[in-house]
Backbone of each chain as ProteinMPNN parsed JSONL, in Angstrom:
{"seq_chain_A": "MFRLSAQPLDPAQLAHLLHDPRAGACVTFEGWVRNRNEGQAVQALDYEAYAPLAEREGERILAEVRAKLPVLEATCVHRVGSLALGDLAVWVGVTAEHRGAAFDACRMIIDEVKARVPIWKKEHYTSGTTAWINCATRGPAADLSSPPK", "coords_chain_A": {"N_chain_A": [[65.109, -8.218, 135.725], [65.34, -10.442, 138.054], [65.281, -13.726, 139.197], [64.484, -16.83, 140.54], [64.765, -19.887, 139.553], [62.896, -23.184, 139.414], [62.886, -25.077, 137.425], [64.525, -26.088, 134.31], [66.715, -23.874, 132.628], [66.188, -22.091, 129.656], [68.524, -20.771, 127.509], [68.275, -19.659, 124.811], [65.284, -18.872, 125.016], [65.598, -16.996, 127.229], [67.453, -15.538, 126.53], [65.774, -13.936, 124.301], [64.091, -12.263, 125.421], [65.526, -10.087, 125.851], [65.643, -8.742, 123.557], [66.092, -5.732, 121.63], [65.505, -2.939, 120.032], [67.542, -0.728, 120.095], [69.761, -1.932, 120.998], [73.093, -2.265, 120.883], [74.833, -4.321, 121.739], [75.2, -7.399, 123.088], [75.551, -9.352, 126.034], [75.764, -12.595, 127.263], [76.139, -14.61, 130.278], [76.796, -18.04, 131.383], [76.643, -20.0, 133.576], [78.011, -23.468, 134.335], [77.296, -26.633, 136.103], [80.143, -28.027, 136.977], [82.594, -30.853, 136.605], [84.506, -31.473, 138.444], [85.767, -29.69, 141.939], [87.677, -28.427, 143.75], [89.805, -30.61, 143.62], [88.073, -32.613, 144.138], [85.979, -35.233, 142.728], [83.009, -34.078, 141.143], [79.417, -35.199, 141.359], [76.693, -34.328, 141.269], [74.823, -31.456, 142.295], [72.823, -29.544, 144.662], [71.13, -26.998, 144.778], [69.619, -24.367, 146.983], [67.707, -21.961, 148.14], [66.915, -19.018, 150.19], [63.973, -17.672, 149.008], [62.43, -15.153, 149.097], [64.18, -13.171, 150.142], [66.357, -13.895, 148.606], [65.403, -13.128, 145.832], [64.977, -10.314, 146.579], [67.411, -9.235, 147.112], [68.699, -9.945, 145.121], [67.303, -8.187, 142.696], [68.329, -5.908, 143.782], [70.926, -5.918, 143.25], [70.781, -5.865, 140.666], [69.88, -3.408, 140.138], [71.494, -1.371, 141.195], [73.756, -2.128, 139.185], [72.608, -1.083, 137.013], [72.419, 1.658, 138.116], [75.021, 2.137, 138.074], [76.07, 1.725, 135.234], [75.405, 2.416, 131.588], [73.16, 0.508, 130.932], [70.86, -1.244, 128.656], [69.029, -3.225, 129.54], [68.698, -5.83, 131.876], [69.226, -9.077, 133.397], [69.107, -11.779, 135.521], [68.507, -15.198, 136.303], [68.591, -17.806, 138.565], [69.019, -21.359, 139.138], [67.562, -23.166, 141.273], [67.357, -26.245, 143.378], [67.918, -29.994, 142.004], [70.677, -30.457, 140.335], [72.388, -31.716, 137.365], [75.386, -32.619, 136.296], [76.856, -30.732, 134.023], [74.609, -29.17, 133.679], [72.578, -25.945, 133.377], [73.534, -23.574, 135.633], [73.353, -20.742, 136.535], [72.12, -18.11, 134.634], [72.86, -15.23, 133.302], [72.201, -12.065, 131.295], [72.815, -9.273, 129.564], [72.023, -6.249, 127.824], [73.12, -3.291, 125.652], [73.859, -0.199, 124.808], [76.47, -0.096, 123.94], [79.392, -2.457, 123.764], [81.309, -2.404, 125.554], [79.894, -1.539, 128.23], [78.292, -3.428, 128.113], [79.808, -6.055, 128.667], [80.907, -5.266, 131.224], [78.843, -4.821, 133.16], [77.665, -7.596, 133.09], [79.599, -9.265, 133.896], [79.875, -7.689, 136.639], [77.408, -8.297, 137.726], [77.017, -11.294, 137.969], [79.232, -11.56, 139.78], [78.347, -10.27, 141.804], [76.067, -11.553, 142.501], [76.845, -13.958, 143.058], [78.26, -13.448, 145.239], [76.293, -12.443, 147.253], [73.821, -12.986, 147.342], [71.484, -15.065, 148.953], [71.794, -17.831, 148.353], [72.276, -21.254, 148.404], [74.817, -23.874, 147.866], [75.354, -27.615, 147.609], [77.343, -29.908, 147.494], [77.533, -33.09, 145.525], [79.928, -35.735, 145.86], [81.654, -38.162, 143.684], [83.011, -39.62, 145.398], [80.942, -40.281, 147.314], [80.634, -38.463, 149.434], [79.537, -35.225, 150.749], [79.408, -31.734, 150.303], [78.558, -28.516, 151.918], [79.369, -26.036, 149.916], [81.458, -23.208, 150.96], [80.919, -23.21, 153.617], [82.403, -24.732, 155.458], [84.371, -24.774, 158.276], [87.222, -23.699, 160.398], [88.511, -26.506, 162.607], [87.766, -29.456, 164.303], [85.199, -29.713, 165.108], [83.89, -28.919, 162.861], [84.092, -30.193, 160.597], [82.402, -30.695, 157.862], [81.646, -32.576, 156.141], [79.852, -35.531, 155.037], [80.257, -38.665, 156.368], [81.517, -41.266, 154.017], [78.866, -43.069, 152.224]], "CA_chain_A": [[64.58, -8.749, 136.542], [66.254, -11.51, 139.019], [64.386, -14.709, 139.513], [64.939, -18.129, 141.067], [63.561, -21.313, 138.86], [62.982, -24.732, 140.209], [63.036, -25.656, 136.157], [65.746, -25.878, 133.498], [66.62, -22.647, 132.019], [66.542, -22.68, 128.407], [69.157, -19.839, 127.116], [67.45, -18.817, 123.995], [64.086, -18.161, 125.329], [65.88, -16.115, 127.708], [67.879, -14.299, 125.621], [64.693, -13.569, 123.555], [63.77, -11.46, 126.219], [66.46, -9.168, 125.936], [65.721, -8.145, 122.136], [65.62, -4.482, 121.79], [66.316, -2.415, 119.079], [68.278, 0.113, 120.799], [70.854, -2.634, 121.729], [74.323, -2.991, 120.054], [75.595, -5.407, 122.281], [74.297, -8.23, 123.997], [76.61, -10.226, 126.726], [75.38, -13.431, 128.407], [77.172, -15.383, 130.855], [75.998, -19.009, 131.576], [77.249, -20.743, 134.804], [77.487, -24.571, 134.074], [77.692, -27.503, 136.681], [81.335, -28.747, 136.366], [82.547, -32.388, 137.546], [85.321, -30.965, 139.512], [85.777, -28.747, 142.437], [88.996, -28.287, 144.851], [90.174, -31.944, 143.423], [87.055, -33.793, 144.46], [84.997, -35.445, 141.504], [81.248, -33.862, 141.7], [78.262, -36.01, 140.726], [75.401, -33.681, 141.315], [74.524, -30.464, 143.388], [71.495, -29.021, 144.873], [70.874, -25.345, 145.065], [68.844, -23.854, 147.9], [67.339, -20.413, 148.211], [65.695, -18.184, 150.924], [63.546, -17.022, 148.034], [62.167, -14.002, 149.57], [65.471, -12.28, 150.192], [67.292, -13.703, 147.318], [64.706, -12.233, 144.711], [64.926, -8.953, 146.522], [68.721, -9.06, 146.967], [69.004, -9.968, 143.325], [66.724, -6.799, 142.226], [69.066, -4.657, 144.305], [72.197, -5.798, 142.468], [70.36, -5.421, 138.904], [69.344, -2.045, 140.179], [72.905, -1.003, 141.456], [74.435, -2.195, 138.16], [71.616, -0.347, 136.134], [73.013, 2.951, 138.238], [76.466, 2.751, 137.481], [76.262, 1.304, 133.645], [74.503, 2.591, 130.943], [72.791, -0.561, 130.145], [69.173, -1.388, 128.453], [68.134, -4.477, 129.987], [69.744, -6.825, 132.796], [68.353, -10.198, 133.585], [69.752, -12.876, 135.947], [67.715, -16.62, 136.738], [69.5, -18.676, 139.445], [68.329, -22.394, 139.368], [67.338, -24.192, 142.752], [66.908, -27.846, 143.177], [68.696, -30.857, 142.141], [71.104, -30.32, 139.121], [73.218, -32.843, 137.084], [76.978, -32.067, 135.508], [76.348, -29.884, 132.727], [72.941, -28.155, 133.628], [72.625, -24.528, 133.409], [72.976, -23.275, 136.955], [72.87, -19.459, 136.242], [72.285, -17.478, 133.291], [73.008, -13.61, 133.294], [71.867, -11.422, 130.087], [72.638, -7.931, 129.605], [72.127, -5.414, 126.455], [73.72, -2.189, 126.153], [74.233, 0.23, 123.218], [77.907, -0.653, 123.336], [79.771, -3.8, 124.207], [81.908, -1.872, 127.173], [78.945, -1.91, 129.413], [77.429, -4.968, 128.431], [80.371, -6.953, 129.545], [81.346, -4.989, 132.42], [77.521, -5.069, 133.733], [77.342, -8.793, 133.054], [80.566, -9.54, 135.061], [79.63, -7.29, 138.151], [76.282, -9.158, 138.513], [77.57, -12.43, 138.28], [80.423, -11.725, 140.582], [77.703, -9.697, 142.987], [75.124, -12.661, 142.671], [77.541, -15.117, 143.91], [78.853, -12.817, 146.91], [75.398, -11.504, 148.108], [72.54, -13.53, 147.312], [71.002, -16.186, 149.894], [71.662, -19.017, 147.564], [73.506, -22.407, 148.799], [75.022, -24.947, 146.88], [75.749, -28.413, 147.855], [78.069, -30.701, 146.193], [77.682, -34.786, 146.017], [81.177, -36.538, 144.885], [81.44, -39.493, 143.163], [83.17, -40.482, 146.918], [79.509, -40.688, 148.178], [80.592, -37.675, 150.412], [78.992, -34.007, 150.299], [79.508, -30.72, 151.287], [78.118, -27.263, 151.817], [80.225, -24.997, 149.576], [81.942, -22.228, 151.704], [80.468, -23.267, 154.952], [83.586, -25.343, 156.245], [85.048, -23.81, 158.944], [88.327, -24.835, 161.203], [88.011, -27.331, 164.165], [87.19, -30.916, 164.123], [83.748, -29.95, 165.151], [83.212, -28.269, 161.836], [84.296, -31.006, 159.249], [81.08, -30.687, 157.332], [81.711, -33.664, 155.135], [79.592, -36.457, 155.789], [80.93, -40.156, 155.864], [81.073, -41.861, 152.821], [77.972, -44.194, 152.496]], "C_chain_A": [[65.48, -10.023, 136.943], [64.863, -12.369, 139.298], [64.971, -15.953, 139.564], [63.746, -19.215, 139.93], [64.232, -22.582, 139.159], [63.022, -25.728, 138.38], [64.133, -25.587, 135.486], [65.47, -24.917, 132.749], [66.787, -22.967, 130.54], [67.068, -20.751, 128.027], [68.649, -18.968, 126.121], [66.157, -18.217, 124.163], [64.498, -17.0, 126.291], [66.691, -14.849, 127.221], [66.84, -13.428, 124.86], [63.985, -12.166, 124.321], [64.427, -10.017, 126.407], [66.025, -8.302, 124.623], [65.224, -6.818, 122.378], [66.299, -3.881, 120.566], [67.324, -1.501, 118.868], [69.89, -0.24, 121.095], [72.195, -2.683, 120.551], [75.012, -3.941, 120.51], [74.68, -6.113, 123.421], [75.512, -9.332, 124.563], [75.938, -11.197, 127.581], [76.431, -14.129, 129.049], [76.109, -16.691, 131.204], [76.936, -19.842, 132.717], [76.676, -22.243, 134.896], [77.905, -25.462, 135.508], [78.945, -28.532, 136.089], [81.654, -30.048, 137.194], [83.706, -32.163, 138.418], [85.221, -29.681, 140.48], [86.954, -29.189, 143.944], [89.19, -29.997, 144.878], [89.12, -32.666, 143.839], [86.347, -33.907, 142.952], [83.634, -35.221, 141.961], [80.481, -34.477, 140.697], [77.126, -35.237, 140.172], [75.829, -32.494, 142.237], [73.132, -30.005, 143.384], [71.618, -27.758, 145.673], [69.737, -25.323, 145.906], [68.932, -22.476, 147.963], [66.414, -19.676, 149.251], [65.218, -17.321, 149.922], [63.211, -15.553, 148.286], [63.274, -12.847, 149.444], [66.056, -12.644, 149.265], [66.458, -12.979, 146.349], [65.049, -10.606, 145.359], [66.225, -8.329, 146.44], [69.427, -8.831, 145.627], [68.516, -8.853, 142.684], [67.764, -5.774, 142.495], [70.356, -4.704, 143.623], [71.746, -5.34, 140.742], [70.327, -3.697, 139.092], [70.607, -1.333, 140.196], [73.632, -1.086, 140.127], [73.939, -1.103, 136.898], [72.419, 1.397, 136.833], [74.061, 3.325, 137.763], [76.957, 2.559, 135.935], [75.284, 1.869, 132.9], [73.811, 1.253, 130.104], [71.389, -0.709, 129.745], [68.49, -2.283, 129.364], [69.242, -5.526, 130.766], [68.633, -7.508, 133.324], [69.123, -11.237, 134.068], [68.611, -14.003, 136.393], [68.859, -17.364, 137.437], [68.271, -20.204, 139.429], [67.956, -22.844, 140.817], [66.905, -25.554, 142.304], [68.168, -28.638, 142.862], [69.365, -30.847, 140.488], [71.629, -31.459, 138.767], [74.276, -32.14, 136.399], [75.937, -31.842, 134.319], [75.233, -28.925, 132.635], [73.704, -26.752, 133.971], [72.488, -24.03, 134.849], [72.36, -21.892, 137.27], [72.977, -18.955, 135.186], [71.93, -15.703, 133.438], [72.773, -13.095, 131.697], [71.747, -10.047, 130.247], [72.748, -7.058, 128.313], [72.403, -4.118, 126.704], [73.547, -1.572, 124.645], [75.746, -0.259, 122.767], [78.484, -1.994, 124.304], [80.638, -3.712, 125.293], [81.155, -2.319, 128.206], [78.448, -2.621, 129.326], [78.333, -5.886, 128.94], [80.719, -6.46, 130.781], [80.013, -5.122, 133.477], [77.134, -6.682, 134.069], [78.005, -9.352, 134.162], [80.193, -8.954, 136.526], [78.349, -8.048, 138.577], [76.627, -10.196, 138.812], [78.517, -12.448, 139.686], [79.168, -11.1, 142.052], [76.549, -11.157, 143.501], [75.61, -13.769, 143.904], [78.069, -14.577, 145.613], [77.906, -12.612, 147.827], [74.216, -12.574, 148.311], [72.564, -14.525, 147.961], [70.759, -17.262, 149.199], [72.624, -20.144, 147.895], [73.558, -23.468, 147.844], [75.514, -26.329, 147.629], [76.418, -29.589, 147.235], [78.063, -32.066, 146.348], [78.721, -34.988, 145.268], [80.861, -37.76, 144.879], [81.901, -40.144, 144.653], [82.02, -40.937, 147.464], [79.783, -39.567, 149.282], [79.729, -36.279, 149.874], [79.068, -33.125, 151.193], [78.964, -29.419, 150.932], [78.86, -26.333, 151.095], [80.388, -23.879, 150.28], [81.347, -22.074, 153.063], [81.259, -24.158, 155.97], [84.199, -24.333, 156.915], [86.197, -24.679, 159.699], [87.715, -25.65, 162.321], [87.642, -28.604, 163.711], [85.944, -30.917, 164.367], [83.261, -29.378, 163.801], [83.723, -28.992, 160.587], [82.396, -31.218, 158.88], [81.021, -31.866, 156.512], [80.841, -34.647, 155.834], [80.214, -37.885, 155.366], [80.41, -40.439, 154.603], [79.904, -43.153, 152.934], [78.53, -45.437, 151.719]], "O_chain_A": [[66.261, -10.521, 136.132], [63.743, -11.917, 139.534], [65.872, -16.255, 138.782], [62.537, -19.223, 139.698], [65.401, -22.964, 139.183], [63.183, -26.948, 138.337], [64.981, -24.913, 136.071], [64.384, -24.795, 132.183], [67.423, -23.956, 130.179], [66.345, -19.768, 128.189], [68.528, -17.759, 126.32], [65.864, -17.179, 123.571], [63.793, -15.993, 126.224], [66.587, -13.645, 127.454], [67.053, -12.217, 124.795], [63.459, -11.233, 123.714], [63.924, -9.055, 126.988], [66.101, -7.08, 124.753], [64.243, -6.583, 123.084], [67.406, -4.224, 120.15], [67.933, -1.373, 117.806], [70.845, 0.506, 121.311], [72.047, -3.178, 119.434], [75.839, -4.486, 119.779], [73.866, -5.687, 124.241], [76.231, -9.996, 123.816], [75.495, -10.769, 128.647], [77.526, -14.275, 128.505], [74.893, -16.524, 131.297], [78.045, -20.239, 132.36], [75.54, -22.528, 135.274], [78.883, -25.0, 136.096], [78.893, -29.404, 135.222], [81.098, -30.296, 138.264], [83.727, -32.99, 139.33], [84.689, -28.668, 140.026], [86.868, -30.058, 144.812], [88.849, -30.661, 145.857], [89.518, -33.829, 143.895], [86.188, -32.96, 142.181], [83.089, -35.858, 142.862], [80.694, -34.401, 139.487], [76.657, -35.342, 139.038], [76.905, -32.468, 142.834], [72.383, -30.034, 142.407], [72.048, -27.552, 146.808], [68.845, -26.144, 145.696], [69.983, -21.843, 147.869], [65.194, -19.763, 149.117], [65.81, -16.253, 149.768], [63.807, -14.736, 147.584], [63.181, -11.833, 148.752], [66.554, -11.673, 148.696], [67.032, -11.949, 145.997], [65.373, -9.74, 144.546], [66.397, -7.229, 145.916], [70.256, -8.03, 145.197], [69.366, -8.358, 141.943], [68.082, -4.915, 141.672], [70.929, -3.641, 143.387], [72.36, -4.648, 139.929], [70.722, -2.908, 138.234], [70.857, -0.649, 139.204], [74.211, -0.038, 139.842], [74.661, -0.503, 136.102], [72.898, 2.19, 136.023], [74.29, 4.387, 137.183], [77.97, 3.083, 135.47], [74.177, 1.902, 133.437], [73.933, 1.058, 128.895], [70.597, -0.257, 130.572], [67.41, -1.993, 129.88], [70.33, -5.895, 130.324], [67.532, -7.056, 133.641], [69.88, -11.764, 133.253], [67.656, -13.457, 136.946], [69.957, -17.499, 136.898], [67.06, -20.139, 139.639], [68.881, -22.337, 141.451], [66.323, -25.91, 141.28], [69.278, -28.261, 143.24], [68.661, -31.182, 139.536], [71.526, -32.384, 139.573], [74.021, -31.035, 135.92], [74.901, -32.348, 133.889], [75.001, -28.106, 131.746], [74.779, -26.482, 134.507], [71.352, -24.048, 135.323], [71.341, -21.693, 137.931], [73.99, -19.258, 134.555], [70.832, -15.188, 133.651], [73.235, -13.855, 130.846], [70.832, -9.541, 130.897], [73.795, -7.267, 127.701], [72.065, -3.632, 127.784], [73.222, -2.178, 123.624], [76.115, -0.662, 121.664], [77.991, -2.36, 125.371], [80.829, -4.7, 126.003], [81.483, -3.22, 128.978], [77.829, -2.959, 130.335], [77.829, -6.677, 129.738], [80.876, -7.359, 131.608], [80.245, -5.54, 134.611], [76.47, -7.014, 135.051], [77.446, -9.821, 135.154], [80.216, -9.706, 137.5], [78.249, -8.409, 139.749], [76.664, -10.381, 140.029], [78.425, -13.35, 140.518], [79.273, -11.587, 143.177], [76.368, -11.571, 144.646], [75.15, -14.191, 144.965], [78.174, -15.164, 146.689], [78.199, -12.549, 149.021], [73.803, -12.894, 149.425], [73.583, -15.201, 147.814], [69.644, -17.776, 149.276], [73.813, -19.944, 147.643], [72.626, -23.893, 147.162], [76.308, -25.995, 148.509], [75.792, -30.188, 146.361], [78.616, -32.435, 147.384], [78.717, -34.58, 144.107], [80.126, -38.397, 145.633], [81.252, -41.095, 145.089], [82.044, -41.99, 148.101], [79.036, -39.742, 150.244], [79.3, -36.247, 148.721], [78.926, -33.266, 152.408], [78.87, -29.133, 149.738], [79.14, -25.448, 151.904], [79.316, -23.278, 150.35], [81.267, -20.974, 153.61], [80.87, -24.318, 157.127], [84.536, -23.254, 156.429], [86.242, -25.909, 159.709], [86.61, -25.456, 162.827], [87.163, -28.694, 162.581], [85.303, -31.904, 164.006], [82.036, -29.4, 163.68], [83.765, -28.346, 159.54], [81.5, -31.745, 159.539], [79.851, -32.047, 156.173], [80.928, -34.74, 157.059], [80.588, -38.158, 154.225], [79.331, -40.093, 154.121], [80.11, -44.104, 153.688], [77.949, -46.52, 151.786]]}, "seq_chain_B": "MKTIHVQYFAILREQRGLTQEKIATTAATAADFYAELRARHNFTLAPEHLRVAVNEEFAPWTTPLREGDSLVFIPPVAGG", "coords_chain_B": {"N_chain_B": [[59.131, -13.607, 177.576], [59.388, -14.125, 174.206], [57.664, -15.132, 171.122], [59.335, -16.19, 168.349], [59.72, -17.067, 164.805], [61.709, -19.117, 163.086], [63.532, -19.936, 160.17], [65.372, -22.689, 158.629], [68.235, -23.011, 156.936], [70.14, -24.664, 154.355], [73.244, -25.999, 155.719], [72.514, -25.431, 158.088], [69.936, -26.131, 158.189], [70.253, -28.896, 157.884], [71.824, -29.483, 159.947], [70.117, -28.806, 162.243], [67.58, -30.405, 161.497], [65.187, -29.705, 160.996], [63.292, -27.665, 158.728], [61.781, -25.09, 159.775], [60.758, -23.494, 162.598], [58.89, -22.392, 165.527], [59.707, -20.193, 168.469], [60.195, -19.962, 171.718], [61.67, -17.764, 173.631], [63.794, -15.882, 175.591], [65.933, -14.074, 174.591], [67.531, -10.923, 173.864], [68.225, -9.847, 171.391], [69.026, -10.724, 168.096], [71.785, -11.805, 167.851], [71.6, -12.884, 170.561], [69.933, -14.716, 170.463], [71.082, -16.693, 168.515], [73.303, -17.287, 169.797], [71.96, -18.931, 171.721], [70.633, -20.845, 170.118], [72.459, -21.925, 169.001], [74.236, -23.194, 171.064], [71.972, -24.859, 171.959], [71.605, -26.888, 169.706], [74.216, -27.447, 168.391], [75.368, -26.256, 166.465], [77.688, -25.77, 163.769], [78.721, -23.472, 162.686], [80.174, -20.461, 163.354], [78.841, -17.384, 164.633], [80.481, -15.164, 163.244], [80.21, -16.026, 160.586], [78.051, -15.999, 159.413], [75.067, -14.373, 158.228], [72.381, -12.323, 159.086], [68.657, -12.429, 159.015], [65.932, -10.359, 159.451], [62.489, -10.68, 159.542], [62.51, -10.915, 156.621], [64.462, -9.522, 155.816], [67.992, -8.33, 155.653], [69.439, -7.479, 158.579], [71.262, -6.326, 161.274], [73.322, -7.927, 163.956], [72.52, -6.978, 166.085], [70.209, -6.19, 166.67], [66.961, -5.673, 168.307], [64.896, -8.277, 169.545], [61.49, -8.693, 168.688], [58.052, -9.79, 169.544], [56.715, -12.287, 167.538], [58.773, -11.935, 165.603], [60.257, -12.917, 162.569], [62.894, -15.005, 161.969], [66.08, -15.504, 160.071], [68.821, -17.376, 159.749], [71.868, -16.919, 158.032], [73.89, -18.944, 156.239], [77.251, -19.123, 154.932], [77.027, -17.757, 151.437], [76.659, -19.219, 148.237], [76.019, -19.333, 145.484], [75.759, -19.445, 142.183]], "CA_chain_B": [[59.014, -14.407, 176.641], [58.17, -13.903, 172.954], [57.856, -16.422, 170.045], [60.335, -16.419, 167.122], [59.635, -17.968, 163.996], [62.862, -19.488, 162.706], [63.659, -20.757, 159.101], [66.678, -22.85, 158.455], [68.447, -23.377, 155.329], [71.273, -25.128, 153.909], [73.726, -26.374, 156.684], [71.921, -25.286, 159.383], [69.027, -27.01, 158.382], [70.452, -30.395, 158.573], [72.135, -29.364, 161.652], [68.767, -28.815, 163.079], [67.05, -31.615, 161.114], [63.979, -28.812, 160.653], [63.188, -26.53, 157.957], [61.297, -23.801, 160.215], [60.077, -23.864, 163.976], [58.45, -21.778, 166.54], [60.641, -20.664, 169.512], [59.865, -18.915, 172.718], [62.908, -16.87, 174.159], [64.054, -14.472, 176.488], [66.546, -13.652, 174.093], [67.264, -10.093, 173.643], [68.816, -9.581, 170.015], [69.261, -11.603, 167.427], [73.006, -12.614, 168.005], [71.769, -13.566, 171.595], [68.941, -15.958, 169.904], [71.87, -17.467, 167.579], [74.232, -18.01, 170.517], [70.924, -19.991, 172.297], [70.305, -21.951, 169.311], [73.999, -22.76, 168.402], [74.464, -24.173, 172.391], [71.544, -26.232, 171.994], [71.736, -27.581, 168.494], [75.586, -27.636, 168.342], [75.455, -25.531, 165.089], [79.051, -25.425, 163.572], [78.999, -22.136, 161.989], [80.441, -19.409, 164.585], [78.404, -16.015, 164.171], [80.864, -14.508, 162.265], [80.356, -16.777, 159.527], [76.555, -15.848, 159.393], [74.44, -13.136, 158.292], [70.954, -12.545, 159.94], [67.738, -11.638, 158.317], [64.746, -10.287, 160.342], [61.576, -10.365, 158.731], [62.695, -11.195, 155.187], [65.545, -8.094, 155.489], [69.224, -8.204, 156.226], [69.831, -6.751, 159.861], [72.134, -6.179, 162.076], [72.767, -8.837, 164.606], [72.2, -6.416, 167.457], [68.594, -5.997, 166.045], [66.057, -6.392, 169.418], [63.756, -8.98, 168.916], [59.735, -8.633, 169.058], [57.153, -10.6, 169.629], [56.221, -12.638, 166.251], [59.638, -11.664, 164.373], [60.924, -14.206, 161.551], [64.685, -15.13, 161.496], [66.87, -16.683, 159.131], [70.275, -17.048, 159.787], [72.239, -16.917, 156.698], [75.086, -19.444, 155.946], [77.96, -17.954, 153.759], [76.153, -18.218, 150.137], [77.578, -20.122, 147.244], [75.359, -19.041, 143.995], [76.873, -19.528, 140.652]], "C_chain_B": [[58.667, -13.781, 175.338], [58.884, -14.901, 172.27], [58.468, -15.56, 168.855], [59.571, -17.222, 166.426], [61.208, -18.019, 163.202], [62.731, -20.469, 161.347], [64.782, -21.2, 158.94], [67.077, -23.314, 157.067], [69.882, -23.919, 155.442], [71.971, -25.904, 155.019], [72.93, -26.339, 158.146], [70.72, -26.079, 159.396], [69.014, -28.533, 158.51], [71.172, -30.348, 159.676], [70.856, -29.705, 162.125], [67.95, -29.924, 162.803], [65.34, -31.007, 160.783], [64.132, -27.731, 159.638], [62.675, -25.124, 158.761], [60.805, -24.673, 162.025], [59.517, -22.615, 164.747], [59.107, -21.665, 167.892], [60.265, -19.764, 170.237], [61.101, -19.06, 173.373], [62.766, -15.807, 175.036], [65.202, -13.764, 175.838], [66.374, -11.876, 173.558], [67.418, -9.53, 172.184], [68.864, -10.956, 169.186], [70.607, -12.405, 167.416], [72.694, -13.227, 169.474], [71.079, -14.803, 171.322], [70.147, -16.853, 168.981], [72.893, -18.173, 168.557], [73.268, -19.041, 171.233], [70.937, -21.23, 171.535], [71.456, -22.635, 169.019], [74.225, -23.326, 169.572], [73.394, -25.453, 172.269], [71.317, -27.157, 170.597], [73.433, -27.84, 167.691], [75.832, -27.363, 166.825], [77.088, -25.271, 164.954], [79.254, -23.893, 163.193], [79.039, -21.253, 163.14], [79.512, -17.919, 163.756], [78.92, -15.239, 163.033], [80.888, -14.836, 161.084], [79.079, -16.408, 159.034], [76.396, -14.451, 159.155], [72.991, -13.441, 158.931], [70.007, -11.75, 159.174], [66.454, -11.793, 159.351], [63.523, -9.916, 159.404], [61.672, -10.248, 157.298], [63.77, -9.743, 154.933], [66.616, -8.457, 156.129], [69.034, -7.491, 157.279], [70.922, -7.023, 160.646], [71.923, -7.3, 163.246], [72.592, -8.178, 165.868], [70.626, -6.032, 167.553], [67.874, -6.741, 167.421], [65.062, -7.184, 168.6], [62.704, -8.555, 169.221], [59.273, -9.926, 168.632], [56.875, -10.931, 167.798], [57.599, -12.354, 165.115], [60.102, -12.923, 163.526], [62.581, -14.113, 161.037], [65.019, -16.006, 160.737], [68.512, -16.285, 159.29], [71.173, -17.602, 158.455], [73.828, -17.317, 156.254], [76.043, -18.784, 155.056], [77.307, -18.509, 152.194], [77.326, -18.726, 149.136], [76.677, -20.043, 146.204], [76.356, -19.323, 143.193], [77.092, -20.326, 140.4]], "O_chain_B": [[57.745, -12.967, 175.291], [59.99, -15.408, 172.456], [58.089, -14.434, 168.533], [58.81, -18.021, 166.971], [61.746, -16.987, 162.799], [62.055, -21.497, 161.331], [65.633, -20.316, 159.036], [66.346, -23.883, 156.255], [70.645, -23.694, 156.381], [71.16, -26.721, 155.454], [72.882, -27.196, 159.029], [70.395, -26.683, 160.418], [68.151, -29.244, 159.024], [71.105, -31.32, 160.428], [70.559, -30.871, 162.387], [67.522, -30.524, 163.788], [64.442, -31.757, 160.401], [65.071, -26.94, 159.724], [63.171, -24.067, 158.37], [60.632, -25.834, 162.394], [59.998, -21.603, 164.237], [59.198, -22.685, 168.574], [59.946, -18.692, 169.724], [61.601, -20.145, 173.67], [61.825, -15.025, 175.174], [65.577, -12.77, 176.46], [65.352, -11.507, 172.98], [66.596, -8.671, 171.865], [68.74, -12.074, 169.685], [70.595, -13.57, 167.016], [73.474, -14.13, 169.775], [71.471, -15.862, 171.811], [69.757, -18.013, 168.856], [73.315, -19.31, 168.349], [73.793, -20.145, 171.376], [71.155, -22.356, 171.985], [71.459, -23.846, 168.799], [74.586, -24.466, 169.276], [73.69, -26.641, 172.403], [70.747, -28.238, 170.743], [73.619, -28.356, 166.589], [76.416, -28.158, 166.088], [77.714, -24.683, 165.835], [80.233, -23.319, 163.669], [78.074, -21.218, 163.903], [79.596, -17.593, 162.572], [78.252, -14.758, 162.118], [81.516, -14.115, 160.309], [79.081, -16.583, 157.815], [77.111, -13.538, 159.567], [72.566, -14.561, 159.212], [70.292, -10.646, 158.712], [66.041, -12.818, 159.892], [63.577, -8.971, 158.616], [60.904, -9.468, 156.736], [63.736, -9.079, 153.897], [66.426, -8.953, 157.239], [68.267, -6.567, 157.008], [71.46, -8.127, 160.557], [70.791, -7.654, 163.575], [72.509, -8.937, 166.834], [70.067, -5.614, 168.567], [68.032, -7.93, 167.695], [64.567, -6.958, 167.495], [62.762, -7.852, 170.23], [59.699, -10.777, 167.852], [56.844, -10.038, 166.951], [57.434, -12.552, 163.911], [60.269, -13.97, 164.153], [63.187, -13.48, 160.173], [64.492, -17.112, 160.615], [69.144, -15.26, 159.03], [71.009, -18.741, 158.02], [74.733, -16.522, 156.001], [75.614, -17.837, 154.397], [77.18, -19.716, 151.986], [78.547, -18.63, 149.267], [76.473, -21.218, 145.898], [77.557, -19.426, 143.443], [77.814, -20.486, 139.416]]}, "name": "protein", "num_of_chains": 2, "seq": "MFRLSAQPLDPAQLAHLLHDPRAGACVTFEGWVRNRNEGQAVQALDYEAYAPLAEREGERILAEVRAKLPVLEATCVHRVGSLALGDLAVWVGVTAEHRGAAFDACRMIIDEVKARVPIWKKEHYTSGTTAWINCATRGPAADLSSPPKMKTIHVQYFAILREQRGLTQEKIATTAATAADFYAELRARHNFTLAPEHLRVAVNEEFAPWTTPLREGDSLVFIPPVAGG"}
């Protein structure tokens, strides 16, 4: 299951969904909002998604991982909306009979989600500027930071 | 002329100042349509940095536009 959530994520509740007597391994990943990025002090983040395609692409990633690796369950939930430092931005959970597949699948899922799912992140810096991550391009017309307020 | 529904996200939403709109266009393909919008609204992102979705699915830039299509131009993603 891949889904977007406008509400805070509860890792214990999410992990409960994975319980399976066949599973010998459970690997989870939590992506947290960190206070620095590329040398800038981060104050808060906004995540925005194109929901129908994000959910479809997320489900495709989970299906690809299931086709490649012997996993029992694979789940990913990504936050949208305004997040504060330390908030849980993304949660991935995988169960498998053995740890190798669970570790590999968890890593594959988070890497693919970051690369492919139409979710965007705007960072708010303590300096008062903001930036859409990965949207900067070269040239003066493409300075995407807003001026200090 | 055909009418295309466009939704804007992230930096394109801010640069356009709208979340969505309907536009009458003579553009033949998704690429032509982005070029038209980019010229009109000074979007900073070049098409090489974007993907396009037609009717809620990723599609090639060469996709011909049809009356009533829904388009989304997808800036570089940054989940996680």
